[in-house]
Structure formats: C-alpha cells, structure tokens
N, C-alpha and C positions, 0 to 999 in steps of 0.2 A: 570575703566578699564584701562586708561590711564596712573593713578598712580603706577598701578601694573605691566604694561610693563615698565615706568621709575624705578622701583624699582627695577626689575628683571634686565634691564642693566646695573644698577648701581652695584648690585651684581656680574654679572658676571665679569664685568671693575676689581672690587676690588679682586676678587680672583684670574684673569688673572694676575695683579700686583703682588700680595701674592706671588704667584707659582713663578714668575720672579725673585723674591727678595730672594726666597730661593737657586736659585743658582747661584746667582753673590751677597751674603750677605757680609757685611764688618764685621760681628760677628757672633760667632758660639757659639753653647751651646752643651754640652756634658754631659749626665747624667754619672755620673762616681761614681764610689768608696764608699766606707763607710764614714760616719762621726766618726771623733774622740772626745770623749769628756774626757777634762784635768783641771783636779780641783788642785788648788794651794792655799797654807795657808803661808803667809810670814807677815813680820813686817816693817814697811817703818818709818825711823825715819828723821824726819822734824824740822833741827836744825836751829833757826835764832840767837840763841844769842852765846857769846863765840868768842875766837880769830880765829876759822877755821867755820864757819858757813856751812851748805850745802844747805842753802837756802838765798839769797841774794834779795832785793828789787830794781830793776832795772828801773821801772819808776812808776809815781806817777800823779794822778790828782793833781790839786792847792788847790782843794775843800776838798782831802782825809784826812788832819790835823783836819777838822771839823766832819766827818763821824764816827759814831761808828762802820759800818762797813769798815772800810779803802775801800769804793767803790773808785775805780777806781787805786788801787795799784796794780802793777804787779812783781810778785816773778820769779825768775828762779832757778830751783834747780837742786842739783845732790845728792839726796839723798840717803843712803846704804838701802840695803833689807837684812833683815836678818832671820834666820828662827825662833827665839825667840824673845821675846820684850826686852830682856836684850841688848845693845848696842854692847856688846863684843861678842854675840852669831854668830854662822857662818853666813858668809859675801854668800848670794846668787847671787846679781847683784846690781845694782843701777837704779834708778828713776831718769830720767832725762827729763826735761821741762819746763815748766813753768805755773804757774796758777794764777788766777789774780780775784779780788774782783767783783762780776760781781752784788752784792746786794745794793740796796740803804736802806731798809729796814729790810733786814735779811742778814747772811754771808753765801750768796752764792758763792762758788769760781768756777769758769770755768776753768777746767783743759784740758791741753796737755799736755802728759806725756808719753814717752816712757820709759816702764819696760823691761832691757836688762837683762839676767842673764849669769853668771859666773861660773856656778857648776852644775855638773853633767850632765845627757842627755840633759838639755835646754842651756846647754852653747853656747853662741853664738845666742840664739833665743831670740826674744823678741817680747811683745805684746803692742798696743798703745792703749791709754783709752784718749777719748773723751770727756768730759760729766759734767753737773753741778754735785757738791759738796756741799750738805746744811750741812754745817761745823760744826753745832750745834745741829742738829739730833743724839741720839745717833747711829741709822742704818743708813747707806747712800748706795743706789744703783746706780753703774755708767756703763755706757756704753763702752765694748772693740769694736774698730772699725777696727781693721787689728792687723797685727803682721808680722814676718820674722823668716827665720828658719823653727823649727816643729812648730809654729806658724803662718805660712804662710796661709793666706786667714780666720784670725781669726774673731771670734765673738762670743761674750761672754757679760759677766759681771762682775763686781767686788762688792762685798758688802764690805762697810769699818765700822769698829768701832774704836774709839778715845780708846787707851789703857791707857794714859797718856798724860796730858799736864801740861805746867806752865804758869805764867805769862809773861815770855819773850817771849812766843810765841812757843818755841818748845813742839814738841807733837812725839807721838809715836802710830802707827794707825795700827791694825790689818787689813788685807785683806783675804779676803776669794772671789777665782776668778773662774769663771766656764769660759771655753773656748772651742769653738767648732770648727775643722779644720777637714780636709779630707786625707785621705791616698792618 
C-alpha cells in the first residue's frame, strides 16, 4: 500500500511539472501543412584527371599509399550536375563538399556534400547529403539530411549508380533522389 501511495505522489508530481513545462517551454511543436515529395534525376561528374579536375585530394594519411582502398584520403569537390550523362549536357547545378575513404577493407566513401541547383524552379535551392557511399556496389543508397530554399527541412534519400568510370578515377554517377519537405 505504501508503494502505491508513493507511486501516486510521484505521478502527480510528474504531471504537475509537465503541465508547467507546457506553459513556459523553450520549444514549440506545431502540426502543420502538407508534405511535398520531390524526385530528381541527374548526373554527377567527378573528374580527378586532366588540367582542370573537379575533385582534388586535400589530405591523406601516411599509410594511404599502401592501402588498396586509399583509406584516409580526403577529397574536396566542385562537381557539375547535369541532366544527362554527357558532360556537355545541360548544367543543373554543382555538388560541392568533400568525401573521404572511410573503409579499410572496402571502398566506403563518407560523403558530406551540398547539391546546389542553378536551373529552373530549384535555382538557389540545395540539399545536403551526409552518408556512407559503398562505391563498389552497383546501387548505393545515401541519406539526405537537410536543405535550403525549396528544399528547406529536407529529408530523404539518394540512389546512386555509376554510369561510367575510368582508371584515372574519373566517374559519372547517375542520381535518383527523393526528398520530402513541407508546404
């Protein structure tokens, strides 16, 4: 009986505290609006070779030279995003950020990239990707974690498939992206 009385007192105290928190809370949750689902398809052109590469190595661990996965290498990118796989197809925007080799036994790239758009209704809008890219898999899924403009409060995922790659490390990757935002 004594335990029941203590439990009742504890519950009354918690409810009284919680009620007071609602009146003076530092956070506010508002159920609002409708979700908007946007799908995008574009190509990412990552060029490591030539006189004007779009990806450059900015750091590397001393042991990277002995690693088949270039574990510890970090690349900074400013890659064009186009409507088609041909590098001369219509420019939609740029992918800017970095990726690094995070896998000791497999080529797993940790990607921290902003995909900014310069065309159409998405001009000035961007989304951010933060995820592991198991680059040798034929199909990869990565997380969309935020955005700006029409992609404000974005969440979603990107499906990536390598369209072409060469021994120099140049790659063209097709992206199918699904983004959820709010009106």
